C-alpha positions as CSV (number, residue, x, y, z in Angstrom):
1,X,0.0,0.0,0.0
2,X,1.4,3.3,-1.0
3,X,1.6,6.0,1.6
4,X,0.9,9.6,0.8
5,X,3.4,12.1,2.1
6,X,2.2,15.6,2.4
7,X,4.7,18.3,1.9
8,X,4.4,21.2,4.2
9,X,4.5,24.5,2.4
10,X,5.9,27.4,4.4
11,X,4.9,30.9,3.1
12,X,7.3,33.6,4.1
13,X,6.0,37.1,4.9
14,X,6.3,39.5,1.9
15,X,8.7,41.7,3.9
16,X,11.1,38.8,4.1
17,X,10.8,37.6,0.6
18,X,11.5,41.0,-0.9
19,X,14.9,41.5,0.9
20,X,17.9,40.9,-1.4
21,X,21.5,40.6,-0.3
22,X,22.2,43.6,-2.6
23,X,19.3,45.8,-1.5
24,X,21.6,48.2,0.2
25,X,23.9,48.7,-2.8
26,X,23.8,52.3,-3.9
27,X,23.8,53.5,-7.5
28,X,27.3,54.5,-8.6
29,X,28.0,57.6,-10.7
30,X,28.1,57.1,-14.4
31,X,31.4,57.0,-16.2
32,X,32.1,60.4,-17.6
33,X,33.5,59.1,-21.0
34,X,30.7,56.5,-21.3
35,X,28.1,59.2,-20.8
36,X,29.6,61.3,-23.6
37,X,29.6,58.3,-26.0
38,X,26.0,57.4,-25.1
39,X,24.8,60.9,-25.8
40,X,26.7,60.9,-29.1
41,X,25.1,57.6,-30.2
42,X,21.6,58.8,-29.4
43,X,22.1,62.0,-31.5
44,X,20.7,61.5,-35.0
45,X,22.4,64.6,-36.5
46,X,24.7,63.9,-39.5
47,X,26.9,66.7,-38.1
48,X,27.6,65.0,-34.8
49,X,31.2,64.6,-33.6
50,X,32.5,62.5,-30.7
51,X,35.7,63.9,-29.1
52,X,35.4,62.0,-25.9
53,X,36.9,58.6,-26.8
54,X,40.6,58.1,-26.2
55,X,41.2,55.9,-29.3
56,X,42.9,56.8,-32.6
57,X,40.8,57.4,-35.7
58,X,42.0,57.8,-39.2
59,X,41.4,60.7,-41.6
60,X,37.9,59.3,-42.3
61,X,37.0,59.1,-38.6
62,X,37.3,55.3,-38.6
63,X,39.2,52.9,-36.3
64,X,42.7,52.2,-37.7
65,X,44.4,48.8,-37.8
66,X,48.1,49.4,-38.3
67,X,49.5,47.6,-41.4
68,X,52.4,46.3,-39.3
69,X,49.9,44.9,-36.8
70,X,47.9,43.2,-39.5
71,X,51.1,41.7,-40.9
72,X,52.3,40.6,-37.5
73,X,49.0,39.0,-36.8
74,X,49.2,37.1,-40.1
75,X,52.7,35.8,-39.1
76,X,51.4,34.7,-35.8
77,X,48.4,32.9,-37.3
78,X,50.5,31.2,-40.0
79,X,52.7,29.7,-37.2
80,X,49.6,27.8,-36.0
81,X,50.2,28.7,-32.3
82,X,48.7,26.8,-29.5
83,X,46.2,28.1,-27.0
84,X,48.1,27.1,-23.8
85,X,48.3,29.3,-20.7
86,X,51.1,31.8,-20.5
87,X,53.3,31.8,-17.4
88,X,52.1,34.1,-14.6
89,X,54.4,37.0,-15.8
90,X,53.5,36.5,-19.4
91,X,55.3,36.0,-22.7
92,X,59.0,36.2,-21.9
93,X,60.1,37.5,-25.3
94,X,57.5,40.3,-25.2
95,X,58.4,41.5,-21.7
96,X,62.1,41.6,-22.6
97,X,61.4,43.6,-25.7
98,X,58.9,45.9,-24.0
99,X,61.6,46.7,-21.4
100,X,64.1,47.4,-24.1
101,X,61.7,49.7,-25.9
102,X,61.1,51.8,-22.8
103,X,64.5,51.9,-21.1
104,X,66.6,51.7,-24.3
105,X,68.4,48.5,-25.5
106,X,71.8,50.0,-24.4
107,X,70.6,51.1,-21.0
108,X,72.8,49.7,-18.2
109,X,69.7,48.4,-16.4
110,X,68.9,46.4,-19.5
111,X,72.4,45.1,-20.3
112,X,72.9,44.1,-16.7
113,X,69.5,42.4,-16.4
114,X,68.4,44.6,-13.5
115,X,64.8,45.1,-14.6
116,X,62.0,43.0,-13.1
117,X,59.2,42.9,-15.6
118,X,55.8,41.2,-16.0
119,X,53.2,41.3,-18.8
120,X,50.0,43.1,-17.7
121,X,46.4,43.6,-18.9
122,X,47.3,46.8,-20.7
123,X,48.2,50.0,-18.8
124,X,45.4,49.8,-16.3
125,X,46.6,46.3,-15.3
126,X,50.1,47.5,-15.0
127,X,49.0,50.2,-12.6
128,X,47.0,47.7,-10.6
129,X,49.9,45.3,-10.2
130,X,52.3,48.2,-9.4
131,X,50.1,49.8,-6.8
132,X,49.4,46.4,-5.2
133,X,53.2,45.6,-5.1
134,X,53.9,49.0,-3.5
135,X,51.1,48.6,-1.1
136,X,52.6,45.4,0.2
137,X,56.3,46.0,-0.1
138,X,57.3,49.7,-0.4
139,X,59.2,50.6,2.7
140,X,58.5,54.3,2.5
141,X,55.3,56.3,3.2
142,X,52.1,54.9,1.7
143,X,51.5,58.3,0.2
144,X,51.3,58.9,-3.5
145,X,51.3,62.3,-5.3
146,X,49.3,62.5,-8.5
147,X,49.3,65.5,-10.9
148,X,46.2,67.7,-10.8
149,X,44.5,66.8,-13.0
150,X,45.3,63.2,-13.9
151,X,43.8,60.2,-15.6
152,X,40.7,59.2,-13.6
153,X,41.7,55.6,-12.9
154,X,44.9,56.7,-11.0
155,X,43.0,57.7,-7.9
156,X,40.9,54.6,-7.3
157,X,43.8,52.2,-8.2
158,X,46.1,53.7,-5.6
159,X,43.3,54.1,-3.0
160,X,42.4,50.4,-3.4
161,X,46.0,49.5,-2.6
162,X,45.9,51.4,0.7
163,X,47.6,54.6,-0.4
164,X,46.8,58.1,0.8
165,X,46.3,60.0,-2.4
166,X,47.5,63.6,-2.6
167,X,48.0,65.9,-5.6
168,X,50.7,68.2,-6.9
169,X,50.0,71.2,-9.1
170,X,50.3,70.6,-12.8
171,X,47.8,72.5,-15.0
172,X,47.5,76.3,-15.0
173,X,44.0,77.2,-16.1
174,X,45.0,80.8,-16.8
175,X,47.8,79.9,-19.3
176,X,46.3,76.6,-20.3
177,X,49.8,75.2,-19.8
178,X,52.1,73.8,-17.1
179,X,52.1,75.3,-13.7
180,X,55.8,74.5,-13.3
181,X,56.4,76.7,-10.3
182,X,53.5,75.1,-8.4
183,X,54.6,71.6,-9.4
184,X,58.1,72.2,-8.0
185,X,56.8,73.8,-4.8
186,X,54.4,70.9,-4.1
187,X,57.1,68.2,-4.7
188,X,59.6,70.1,-2.6
189,X,57.0,70.1,0.2
190,X,56.2,66.4,-0.1
191,X,57.3,64.2,2.8
192,X,60.5,62.3,2.2
193,X,59.9,58.8,0.8
194,X,56.5,59.6,-0.8
195,X,55.7,58.1,-4.2
196,X,55.2,60.5,-7.1
197,X,53.3,59.4,-10.2
198,X,54.7,61.0,-13.4
199,X,53.2,60.8,-16.9
200,X,56.2,60.0,-19.0
201,X,54.8,61.8,-22.1
202,X,51.5,63.0,-23.6
203,X,49.9,63.9,-20.2
204,X,46.3,62.7,-20.0
205,X,44.1,64.6,-19.9
206,X,45.8,68.0,-20.6
207,X,48.3,67.2,-23.4
208,X,50.8,69.4,-21.5
209,X,54.3,68.0,-21.0
210,X,57.4,69.4,-19.2
211,X,60.3,70.3,-21.4
212,X,63.5,68.3,-21.2
213,X,65.1,70.9,-19.0
214,X,62.0,70.9,-16.7
215,X,62.3,67.1,-16.5
216,X,65.9,67.5,-15.4
217,X,64.8,69.9,-12.6
218,X,62.0,67.5,-11.6
219,X,64.5,64.7,-11.4
220,X,66.7,66.8,-9.1
221,X,63.8,67.5,-6.7
222,X,62.8,63.9,-6.6
223,X,66.3,62.8,-5.8
224,X,66.8,65.5,-3.2
225,X,63.5,64.7,-1.5
226,X,64.1,60.9,-1.8
227,X,60.7,60.5,-3.5
228,X,60.0,57.4,-5.6
229,X,59.3,58.0,-9.3
230,X,56.4,55.9,-10.6
231,X,56.1,56.4,-14.4
232,X,52.9,55.8,-16.4
233,X,53.9,55.6,-20.1
234,X,50.8,54.9,-22.2
235,X,51.8,56.9,-25.3
236,X,55.4,56.1,-26.1
237,X,55.9,57.1,-29.8
238,X,52.4,58.4,-30.1
239,X,53.1,61.8,-28.5
240,X,55.9,63.1,-30.8
241,X,56.3,60.3,-33.3
242,X,59.7,59.6,-31.9
243,X,60.1,56.5,-29.6
244,X,63.3,57.7,-27.9
245,X,62.1,61.3,-27.5
246,X,58.9,60.2,-25.8
247,X,61.0,58.0,-23.4
248,X,63.3,60.9,-22.4
249,X,62.0,61.4,-18.9
250,X,62.2,57.8,-17.9
251,X,65.6,57.3,-19.4
252,X,66.9,60.5,-17.8
253,X,65.7,59.4,-14.4
254,X,67.4,56.0,-14.7
255,X,70.6,57.6,-16.0
256,X,70.6,59.8,-12.9
257,X,70.5,56.8,-10.6
258,X,66.8,56.8,-9.7
259,X,65.2,53.5,-8.9
260,X,61.9,53.6,-10.9
261,X,58.7,51.8,-11.5
262,X,57.1,51.8,-15.0
263,X,53.7,51.0,-16.5
264,X,53.5,50.5,-20.2
265,X,50.5,50.2,-22.6
266,X,50.5,49.1,-26.2
267,X,46.9,50.2,-26.8
268,X,47.6,53.5,-28.4
269,X,51.0,53.1,-30.1
270,X,50.1,49.7,-31.7
271,X,46.3,50.2,-31.8
272,X,45.9,47.0,-29.7
273,X,43.1,48.5,-27.6
274,X,41.0,45.3,-27.2
275,X,43.9,43.0,-27.0
276,X,44.9,44.5,-23.6
277,X,48.7,44.4,-24.0
278,X,50.9,46.1,-21.4
279,X,53.8,45.6,-19.0
280,X,54.9,46.6,-15.5
281,X,58.5,46.8,-14.6
282,X,60.9,48.0,-11.8
283,X,64.6,48.6,-11.7
284,X,66.4,46.4,-9.1
285,X,69.8,46.3,-7.5
286,X,71.0,42.9,-8.6
287,X,70.0,39.3,-9.7
288,X,69.0,38.2,-6.2
289,X,66.7,41.2,-5.7
290,X,65.2,40.6,-9.1
291,X,64.4,37.0,-8.2
292,X,62.7,38.0,-5.0
293,X,60.7,40.8,-6.7
294,X,59.6,38.5,-9.5
295,X,58.4,36.0,-6.9
296,X,56.2,38.6,-5.2
297,X,54.9,39.9,-8.5
298,X,53.7,36.3,-9.2
299,X,52.0,36.2,-5.8
300,X,50.1,39.3,-6.6
301,X,49.1,38.3,-10.1
302,X,48.1,34.7,-9.5
303,X,44.9,35.4,-7.5
304,X,44.2,38.6,-9.5
305,X,43.8,37.0,-13.0
306,X,46.3,34.0,-12.9
307,X,48.0,34.9,-16.2
308,X,47.7,37.3,-19.1
309,X,46.1,36.8,-22.6
310,X,48.5,35.6,-25.2
311,X,47.3,36.8,-28.6
312,X,48.1,40.5,-28.4
313,X,51.4,39.8,-26.7
314,X,52.4,37.6,-29.6
315,X,51.5,40.4,-32.1
316,X,53.4,43.0,-30.2
317,X,56.5,40.7,-29.7
318,X,56.5,39.9,-33.4
319,X,56.8,43.6,-34.3
320,X,59.4,44.3,-31.6
321,X,61.6,41.4,-32.5
322,X,61.6,41.8,-36.3
323,X,63.7,44.7,-37.5
324,X,61.7,45.1,-40.7
325,X,58.4,45.1,-39.0
326,X,59.7,47.3,-36.2
327,X,60.9,50.0,-38.8
328,X,57.5,49.8,-40.5
329,X,55.7,50.2,-37.1
330,X,57.9,53.2,-36.2
331,X,56.9,54.9,-39.5
332,X,53.2,54.2,-38.8
333,X,53.4,55.5,-35.3
334,X,55.1,58.7,-36.6
335,X,52.3,58.9,-39.2
336,X,49.6,58.8,-36.5
337,X,51.3,61.3,-34.3
338,X,51.9,63.5,-37.4
339,X,48.2,63.5,-38.3
340,X,47.3,64.6,-34.8
341,X,49.9,67.4,-34.9
342,X,48.6,68.6,-38.2
343,X,45.1,68.7,-36.8
344,X,46.4,70.9,-33.9
345,X,47.9,73.3,-36.4
346,X,44.8,73.5,-38.6
347,X,42.5,73.9,-35.6
348,X,44.7,76.8,-34.3
349,X,44.9,78.5,-37.6
350,X,41.1,78.2,-38.2
351,X,40.3,79.6,-34.7
352,X,42.6,82.5,-35.3
353,X,41.2,83.2,-38.8
354,X,37.7,83.2,-37.3
355,X,38.9,85.9,-34.8
356,X,37.9,83.6,-31.9
357,X,38.4,85.6,-28.6
358,X,41.4,84.4,-26.5
359,X,44.8,83.0,-27.0
360,X,44.7,79.5,-28.6
361,X,48.4,78.8,-28.9
362,X,48.1,76.1,-26.3
363,X,46.4,73.9,-28.9
364,X,49.7,73.7,-30.8
365,X,51.9,73.6,-27.7
366,X,50.1,70.6,-26.2
367,X,51.0,67.1,-27.3
368,X,49.5,63.6,-27.8
369,X,46.0,62.5,-28.2
370,X,44.3,64.9,-25.8
371,X,43.9,68.7,-25.6
372,X,42.5,70.8,-22.8
373,X,40.8,73.4,-24.9
374,X,40.0,75.9,-22.1
375,X,36.3,75.8,-22.9
376,X,34.0,76.5,-20.0
377,X,31.3,74.0,-18.9
378,X,28.5,76.3,-20.3
379,X,30.3,76.4,-23.7
380,X,30.7,72.6,-23.7
381,X,27.0,72.2,-23.0
382,X,26.1,74.6,-25.8
383,X,28.3,72.7,-28.2
384,X,26.6,69.4,-27.4
385,X,23.0,70.8,-27.4
386,X,23.2,73.1,-30.4
387,X,26.1,71.9,-32.5
388,X,26.1,68.1,-31.8
389,X,29.7,68.1,-30.6
390,X,30.5,65.9,-27.6
391,X,33.4,66.2,-25.2
392,X,33.9,65.8,-21.4
393,X,32.6,68.7,-19.4
394,X,36.0,70.0,-18.5
395,X,36.7,70.8,-22.2
396,X,39.0,68.0,-22.9
397,X,38.9,66.7,-26.5
398,X,40.5,63.8,-28.3
399,X,42.4,65.3,-31.2
400,X,42.2,62.0,-33.0
401,X,38.4,62.6,-33.4
402,X,39.1,65.5,-35.7
403,X,39.8,65.1,-39.5
404,X,39.6,67.1,-42.7
405,X,35.9,66.5,-43.0
406,X,34.8,67.9,-39.6
407,X,37.6,70.2,-38.3
408,X,36.2,73.4,-39.9
409,X,32.7,72.7,-38.6
410,X,34.2,72.1,-35.1
411,X,36.3,75.3,-35.2
412,X,33.3,77.4,-36.4
413,X,31.1,76.0,-33.6
414,X,33.8,76.6,-31.0
415,X,34.3,80.1,-32.2
416,X,30.5,80.8,-32.0
417,X,30.3,79.2,-28.5
418,X,33.2,81.4,-27.2
419,X,31.6,84.5,-28.8
420,X,28.2,83.6,-27.3
421,X,26.6,83.3,-30.8
422,X,25.9,79.6,-30.9
C-alpha cells in the first residue's frame, strides 16, 4: 500500500521575501566618458562629432588597424600557435622587448638584467599590479602624489591599494599650460619617501608635458626629497612620433640613478586596444633582488587574474623582435602622431582666422591624443546641445576625433560658442 506524504509549504512574509542581499547597494555615478559616448550615439544629426573617446581614428574618422599589426597577426596565425596558458608573468620575449623599448636597449639596467618585468592587462593592469606591489612592499610612506588633473583611474587604483592620495599642481588654467612653479613647490613640500606618479609623455588629460630641461629639474627635486618616481607611459611614440624622445623622462631618471617603476601600454602606439597588452617593470639592485621581486609579483598576479592573454602579446612581440616590422611600425606611429599634430595646427589656424576671442596657442603647444581646450562648462554644454559636438565637461577633447571633414565645422562651432553666438 502506497503511503501519501504531504509536503508542508511554508509561506514567508512579503517583507522577508523582498529582501535581497544587494538591497543596500547604492547606484554608482556614471562613467564620464561613457556618458559622452551614449549621448553621441543617441544623437541622429549627421553633423555629430564624438571627441570624448581616447582611441585613434584615421582621416575618415574610422578605427585604424596598423598595417604592421595586420602583418604581425598574419605571421602569428601562420605559425599555427597553441592556446596554452602563458606563465604568470606573461610571454618572456614580449616582456624583454617591452623593457628594451622603454629603457633603451643599451641602458645599463637592460644590459645588466636589472629590470624585473611582467606582462599586464594593458596600462590599467600594469598600474594595478604596481600599486598592489607598492602597497605590500614599499618601505617608504604609503602616500602617492598625483598630478592635478590626472587620468581618472589613477585615484581609485592607488586608494584600493591602501595609499593616501595627494596631488601636486600641474595644470595652469590661466595659461592653459604647465604650472611648473606650483609643481616644483608641491614636490619640494612632499614628505621624504613619498611616491610620485609621473606621466612620461602626452599627459592625460591635458596634453601638457614638461620640457626636457624641466624634467631635469623634476629629477633633481625627486632625488633631493628621496621621492620614488612611478612612471605611467601609455603613449610612447604616439606623442611626438619619436620612440626615444617620448622616453626621455624615464631614461633620464634612470641615468641619474633613480630606482623607478614603470607602467606601459601598447593600446595607443600599436592600436591594440581590445587585446589588452601592457607591462609593469621596476629597476632592481641585482639578480638576487630581481628573483625576489619576481616571486612577489607572481604572488600578486596569481589570485588577480592568474596569467595574461596571449594573442596580443604575440602580435606586439612579433613587431618588436623583427627589424623590418619594427621599422614599419615606427613609421606608422610617426604617421599617427603627425596626423594629430597637423590637426592641432589646422585647428589653431582656423580659430585665429575666425577671430575667436582668446589665445589659442596652447592647442599647438600641447602634445599627444588629448587637448585641454580651455572651454568652459556652459560652452561645452552649448556645443553638445546646439552643434552636436560631444566632449567631457572639462573641455578635454581627443584630437584623434578631428579630421579634414569635420575640423572646420568644429572650429566654427567653438568660435561661436566662445563669442556667445551659438
